[in-house]
C-alpha positions in Angstrom: 7.7 32.9 8.2 7.4 31.0 4.8 8.8 27.5 4.6 12.0 27.0 2.7 12.8 23.6 1.3 16.5 23.0 0.6 17.8 20.1 -1.5 20.9 18.7 0.2 24.1 17.6 -1.5 24.9 14.0 -1.1 27.9 14.9 1.0 28.7 14.1 4.6 28.3 17.7 5.9 24.8 18.1 4.5 23.6 14.6 5.3 24.6 14.9 8.9 22.1 17.7 9.2 19.5 15.4 7.7 20.4 12.6 10.1 20.6 14.7 13.3 17.2 16.5 12.9 15.0 13.7 14.4 17.7 12.7 17.0 18.6 16.2 18.3 15.4 18.1 17.6 12.1 16.3 17.0 12.5 13.3 19.3 15.1 14.7 21.7 13.0 14.1 24.8 10.9 11.1 23.6 11.4 8.0 25.7 10.4 5.6 23.0 12.3 6.9 20.0 15.5 4.9 19.3 18.1 7.0 17.3 19.6 5.6 14.2 23.3 4.9 14.4 24.7 8.0 12.7 27.5 6.1 10.9 25.2 3.5 9.5 22.9 6.2 8.1 25.8 8.0 6.4 26.7 4.7 4.8 23.1 4.3 3.7 22.8 7.8 2.2 26.3 8.2 0.5 26.3 6.9 -3.1 29.9 5.9 -2.8 29.1 3.7 0.3 25.7 2.2 -0.4 25.7 -0.6 -3.1 21.9 0.0 -3.6 22.8 3.0 -5.7 23.7 0.6 -8.4 19.9 0.5 -9.1 18.5 3.4 -7.0 18.5 7.1 -7.2 17.6 9.6 -4.5 17.3 13.2 -3.4 17.3 14.6 0.2 15.3 17.6 1.3 15.0 19.6 4.5 12.4 22.2 5.4 13.3 25.3 7.4 11.3 28.0 9.0 13.1 31.2 10.2 16.3 29.3 9.6 15.5 26.4 11.9 14.9 22.8 10.7 11.3 21.7 10.9 11.2 18.6 8.6 13.1 16.3 6.4 12.3 13.8 3.6 14.1 11.5 1.1 12.8 10.9 -2.4 13.9 7.5 -3.7 13.4 5.4 -6.9 14.3 1.8 -6.8 14.6 1.0 -10.5 15.1 -2.7 -9.9 11.8 -3.1 -8.1 10.0 -1.0 -10.6 11.3 -3.2 -13.4 10.4 -6.4 -11.6 6.8 -5.2 -10.8 6.1 -3.2 -13.9 5.6 0.0 -12.0 6.7 3.7 -12.2 6.7 4.1 -8.4 8.6 6.7 -6.4 9.3 6.2 -2.7 9.4 8.6 0.1 11.3 7.7 3.2 13.3 8.9 6.2 10.6 11.4 6.7 10.1 13.5 9.8 8.3 16.7 10.5 6.6 18.9 13.0 2.8 18.8 13.1 2.2 21.7 10.7 0.3 21.5 7.5 2.4 24.1 5.8 5.6 22.2 6.5 4.2 18.9 5.4 2.8 20.4 2.2 6.1 21.9 1.3 8.0 18.7 1.8 5.6 16.5 -0.1 5.1 19.1 -2.9 8.9 18.9 -3.4 9.0 15.1 -3.5 6.0 14.9 -5.8 7.5 17.3 -8.2 10.9 15.4 -8.2 9.1 12.1 -8.7 6.9 13.4 -11.6 10.0 14.8 -13.2 11.5 11.4 -13.1 8.5 9.9 -14.8 6.9 8.3 -11.7 3.1 7.8 -11.5 2.8 6.6 -7.9 4.4 7.6 -4.6 4.6 5.1 -1.7 6.2 5.2 1.7 7.7 5.4 4.2 10.2 3.0 2.4 13.9 3.0 2.1 16.2 2.0 -0.7 15.7 -1.7 -0.1 14.1 -3.9 2.6 17.3 -3.7 4.6 16.2 -0.2 5.5 13.4 0.7 8.0 9.9 0.9 6.5 6.4 1.7 7.5 4.8 4.5 9.5 4.0 3.5 13.1 0.2 3.7 13.6 -0.1 1.6 16.8 2.3 1.2 19.7 3.4 4.7 20.4 4.0 3.8 24.1 6.3 0.9 23.2 10.1 1.1 23.0 11.3 1.2 19.4 14.0 -1.1 17.9 17.1 -0.3 16.0 15.6 -1.8 12.9 12.3 0.0 12.8 10.8 3.5 12.5 9.4 5.4 15.5 7.2 8.4 14.7 4.6 10.7 16.3 0.9 9.7 16.0 0.1 12.7 13.8 2.1 11.3 10.9 -0.8 9.1 9.8 -3.2 12.0 10.0 -0.9 14.1 7.8 -0.4 11.4 5.2 -4.2 10.8 5.0 -4.8 14.5 4.7 -2.6 14.5 1.6 -4.7 11.8 0.0 -2.4 8.8 0.8 -4.2 5.5 1.5 -3.1 2.2 2.9 -0.9 0.0 0.7 0.2 -2.6 3.2 0.4 -3.1 7.0 3.1 -4.8 9.0 2.6 -6.1 12.6 5.0 -6.7 15.4 4.8 -9.0 18.4 6.3 -9.2 21.8 7.1 -12.8 22.7 7.7 -13.9 26.3 10.7 -16.2 26.3 9.6 -19.6 27.7 11.7 -21.3 30.3 11.5 -24.6 28.4 11.1 -25.5 24.7 7.4 -26.0 24.1 6.7 -29.8 24.0 4.8 -29.7 20.7 7.5 -27.6 19.0 10.2 -30.1 20.1 8.1 -32.9 18.6 7.7 -31.1 15.3 11.4 -30.3 15.2 12.3 -34.0 15.7 9.9 -35.0 12.9 11.2 -32.4 10.5 14.8 -33.3 11.1 14.1 -37.0 10.5 11.8 -36.6 7.5 13.9 -34.1 5.6 17.4 -35.1 6.8 18.0 -31.7 8.3 20.4 -30.6 11.0 21.3 -27.5 13.0 24.7 -26.0 12.1 27.1 -24.5 14.7 30.1 -22.4 13.9 33.2 -22.2 16.1 34.0 -18.6 15.2 32.9 -15.7 13.1 35.6 -16.2 10.5 34.4 -19.8 9.9 30.8 -18.5 9.6 31.6 -15.8 7.1 33.8 -18.2 5.0 31.4 -21.1 4.8 28.0 -19.5 5.0 28.3 -15.7 4.4 27.2 -15.8 0.8 24.7 -18.6 1.4 22.9 -16.6 4.1 22.1 -13.6 1.9 21.4 -15.8 -1.2 18.9 -17.6 1.0 17.3 -14.3 2.1 16.9 -13.4 -1.6 15.1 -16.7 -2.3 12.9 -16.6 0.8 11.8 -13.0 0.5 11.5 -12.8 -3.3 7.7 -12.7 -3.4 7.2 -10.3 -0.5 5.9 -6.8 -0.9 8.3 -4.6 -2.9 11.3 -6.8 -2.3 14.5 -5.6 -3.8 16.8 -8.6 -4.4 20.3 -8.1 -2.9 23.0 -7.7 -5.5 26.4 -9.5 -5.1 27.9 -6.1 -4.1 25.2 -5.6 -1.5 25.7 -9.1 -0.1 29.5 -8.6 0.3 28.7 -5.2 2.0 26.4 -6.8 4.6 28.7 -9.7 5.2 31.4 -7.3 6.0 29.4 -4.8 8.0 27.0 -7.0 10.0 28.0 -10.7 10.4 31.2 -10.1 12.4 29.3 -8.3 15.1 26.5 -10.9 15.7 26.9 -13.2 18.7 27.3 -16.7 17.3 24.7 -18.2 19.8 22.1 -15.7 18.4 22.4 -17.2 14.9 20.6 -20.4 14.1 21.2 -22.2 10.8 19.6 -25.3 9.4 21.2 -27.4 6.6 20.3 -30.5 4.6 22.1 -33.8 4.3 24.5 -32.2 1.8 25.2 -29.3 4.3 23.4 -26.9 2.0 21.7 -24.1 4.0 17.9 -24.3 3.9 17.1 -21.8 6.7 18.5 -19.1 8.9 17.3 -17.2 11.9 19.3 -14.1 13.1 18.7 -12.3 16.4 20.7 -9.7 18.3 20.7 -8.3 21.8 18.5 -5.2 21.8 20.6 -2.1 21.2 17.7 0.3 21.8 18.7 1.5 25.3 22.3 1.8 24.2 21.3 4.0 21.2 19.1 6.2 23.4 22.1 6.7 25.7 24.6 7.5 23.0 22.1 9.4 20.8 23.3 7.3 17.8 26.9 8.3 18.1 29.8 6.0 18.6 32.2 8.7 19.8 33.5 9.7 22.2 32.0 7.0 24.4 29.0 5.7 22.5 30.9 2.5 21.6 30.9 1.6 25.3 27.1 1.5 25.5 26.9 -0.5 22.3 29.5 -3.1 23.5 27.8 -3.3 26.9 24.5 -4.0 25.3 25.9 -6.7 22.9 27.5 -8.5 25.9 25.2 -7.8 28.8 21.7 -6.9 27.6 19.4 -9.3 29.6 15.9 -8.0 29.0 15.2 -7.9 25.2 16.4 -9.8 22.2 15.5 -8.6 18.7 14.6 -11.3 16.1 16.0 -9.6 13.1 15.0 -12.1 10.4 14.0 -15.6 9.7 14.5 -17.0 6.1 13.6 -20.5 4.8 14.0 -21.8 1.3 10.6 -21.7 -0.4 10.4 -25.5 -0.8 10.8 -25.9 3.0 8.4 -23.2 4.0 5.3 -24.3 6.0 7.0 -27.6 6.9 8.0 -26.9 10.4 11.6 -25.9 9.8 11.1 -22.8 11.9 10.7 -24.9 15.0 14.3 -25.9 14.7 15.4 -22.2 15.1 13.7 -21.9 18.4 14.8 -25.3 19.7 18.2 -23.9 19.1 17.7 -20.4 20.4 15.5 -20.7 23.4 18.2 -22.3 25.6 20.6 -19.6 24.5 18.1 -16.9 25.3 17.4 -18.4 28.7 21.1 -18.6 29.4 21.4 -14.9 28.6 18.4 -14.2 30.8 16.2 -12.5 28.2 12.6 -11.7 29.3 11.1 -11.2 25.8 11.8 -11.0 22.1 10.8 -8.4 19.6 9.8 -9.9 16.3 10.3 -6.7 14.2 8.1 -6.3 11.1 5.9 -9.0 9.5 3.4 -8.4 6.8 -0.1 -8.7 8.3 -1.0 -11.1 5.5 2.0 -13.4 6.0 0.2 -16.2 7.8 3.1 -18.6 7.4 5.4 -16.4 9.6 2.7 -15.7 12.2 1.8 -19.4 12.6 5.3 -19.9 14.2 4.3 -17.9 17.2 1.3 -20.1 18.1 3.4 -22.0 20.7 4.4 -18.8 22.6 2.8 -16.3 24.9 2.6 -13.3 22.6 1.2 -9.7 22.3 0.7 -7.9 19.0 1.9 -4.5 20.3 2.8 -2.5 17.2 1.5 -1.9 13.7 2.9 0.1 10.9 1.7 1.1 7.4 3.0 2.0 4.0 0.8 4.6 2.3 0.5 5.1 -1.4 -1.0 7.7 -3.8 -1.3 8.1 -7.6 0.4 11.2 -8.8 
């Protein structure tokens, strides 16, 4: 049967089909795939819900054979990034497909045509609307459990992208870090020196309400500063900041958030981690109802094996000065109290030596690699 590619309406009914395809069909029996939280994906895809649509546009497509779904792909343009970087670059993302040349050709022909019609001269992905979305095709680590913040895909994706003429743009690497029982001695010494030399101190909040009120805006403003020069970074707008403050901060355990401030109590660094939700998402298949919320709540309160290091951000003027050591002086005791065995770093650009230097005091394994592919069109 011929492949039929359908453009989906940006409505809940259509987008749920797009979201459920990898969860319920392509990766239904895969032990390493971590489903997206369906509600979060709907918020990401619906224009009335996602503040990124202030500067992004998109189209969603699904491929069918004999009436059955066999692939999906989103075409995205981030106009803000294109303006900042002087590009006419389209993005493809949220892409999944069976290993079939005809299916892949049909999906990408559609996205290429859409992108060209919009005046794009380059197509890059897998990328999302912004850096807050998962990015990068997994090319190493297929036998490793995924995380809620990253993409899992079959090994044949890379082969298909390369067959279509896509080449490497950038790679990200991920590390598994064994949690030490004690703070490394050298790290403690560096932390003491940094605190004294720069007049820095660790900040502790009594409750989430206090965190949001005093540092909510500061955290995301700091992320904008720290990540500004990274690959394809899309600065968070004020509306996006308020969205993430409301959606994410209230659910993070306070002892998993580490903040460093200067003598004037101005935030200079933040490290955010969260108990791994991977096993909970596998159990509830990305659904909160009817009982999926129970698995999520249990993971947040009782997960004892894995902690995900979601992000670390330090003001540019304090980078490479040892500030990162303070996060781990703060977090290692909390991780040990919880009983974690290891931490997942999530994605880091392979060229970001400043970030990777911070792992030198730990027992680590580089266990995953993912890639953004690009092609002139």
